[in-house]
N, C-alpha and C positions, 0 to 999 in steps of 0.2 A: 350372755353379753359378748364373749369372745367371737361367737358366730356372727353377731351383728357387725363387729369391727371388720371381720374378714369380708363379709358381704358388702359393707360400705366401701372397703378398699377395692374390691373387685368392680363394684359399680363405678367408682371414680376412675379406675383404669379403663373400663369399657368406654366411659365418656371421654377420657383423655386421649385415647388412641386415635380417633378420627381427627381431633384437634391437632395432635402431633403430626399426623400424616399430612394434614392441610398445611401446617406451618413448614414442614420439610419441602413439600411440593412448591409452596409459595417462594421459599428461599431459592430453590433450584431455578425457578422461573426468573426471579429477580437477578440471580447471577448470570443467567443466559442473556437477559436484556442488557445488563451492564456490559457483558462481554461483547455483545453485538454492537453496542454503541462505541466501545473502545476500539473494536476492529475497524469500524467505519472511520473513526478518527485517525487511526494508524494508516489506513488506506489513503485518506485525504492527504495526510502529511507526506506519504511516499509519492503520491502523484504530484504534489507541489514540488518536492525535491527533484523528481524526474524532469519536470518542466524547467526548473532552474538549471539543472545539469545540461539539458539540451540547449538552453540559451548560452550557457558558458561554453559549450562545445562549439557553437556556431562561431564564437570569436576565435577559437583555436583553428577551426577549419577554414575560417576566413584568411588566415595567414598562409595556408597551403595553396600552391598553384591550382588554379581553377580546373585545369585538365585532369588533375589527380583527385581533386576533392568533389567532383560532380556528384558521385553517388552519396557521399557523406552529406552534402548539402541537401540532396533530395530527401534523405532519411530524416534529417533534423528539421526540415521544413514541414514535416507531417505532424502537426500537433493535434489532428483530429482524434487519434486513438486516446490521447490523454483527456481531451475534452469529453469524449464519449464515456470514458471511465469515471470522470468526475460527475457526469450526469447520472451514471449508474449508482454511484454512491449516494447522490441526492435522492434517487428513487428508493434506495434501501432505507434511508432515513425517514422518508415519507411513509414507507410501508411500516416501519417500526412505530411511528407516531400513530398511524391509523389502526394497526392490527395487533399491537403488542398486548393489549388486554385480552384479546379473544383468540389469539393464535395458539394452536396446540403446542405442547412442549417439543414434540418431535419436529415441528416446523421451525421453531426457534433454534433447536439444535442443528438442524440442516442448514439454516441460514448462517449460523456461526461457523460451521464447518466450511461452507462455500466461501465465506469472506476470509477465513483463515487460510484456505488454499490459495485464493487470489492474492492475499497479502504476501504469502511466502514466495509465490511466483514473481510478483512485482518487485519484491525486495531483492531477489536474486538477479533479476534483470537490471535493476538500478545499480547494484554492486558491479555488475559487468559493464554497464555504461560508464560508471565512475572510473573503473579500471582502464577501460579503453580510452576515456578522456585523458587520464593521467599519462598513459603511454603515448597518445597522440601529441599531447603538449610537450612531453619530453623529446619525442622524435622531431617535432616541428622546431623546437628551440635548438636542438643539435644541428638540424639542417640549416637553420638561419645563421647559426654561428659559423658553419662550414662555408656558407655562401658569402659571408662577410670577409672571409679569408681568400676567396677566389678573386682572380683578376676580373675586372668589370666586363671584359669581352666574353667571358665564359658564362656569365649569369644569364638566367632565363629571360630576365627583363632588360637585357642589354640594349635591345632596340627600342625600348619604351622610354619616353622622356621623363 
């Protein structure tokens, strides 16, 4: 009888191992899919923030004399890269929807890594844009304050009605 219990335990273990392996593999896949969707959401939010920051900076750059702000205007008017990035995120979402059930784990992991790198890069660029925007707003306000103290004849727009 003890041999039967040992054999039954071994048989149960042999049957349970593939099930356990499948469950672990399935959980890893589910985590990768959730991570992929979360990264796509984060990228979308960063792109939206970038777009808003660029619009906010246009207002600040609009207060700077046009001869000084020409390059900034040209950079801020280029919304195409953000639109292309948003299109890329949409394509990632469509890929997830279409291939998530059949994609190999390595492909899911690679997609997560690629989105994570892109998110990190965009996040750093957005932080730089926000910092530059704050510095420009501060400098513009200081310049405007100094201009208000100047005699009207020394102002750039002195000849303009």
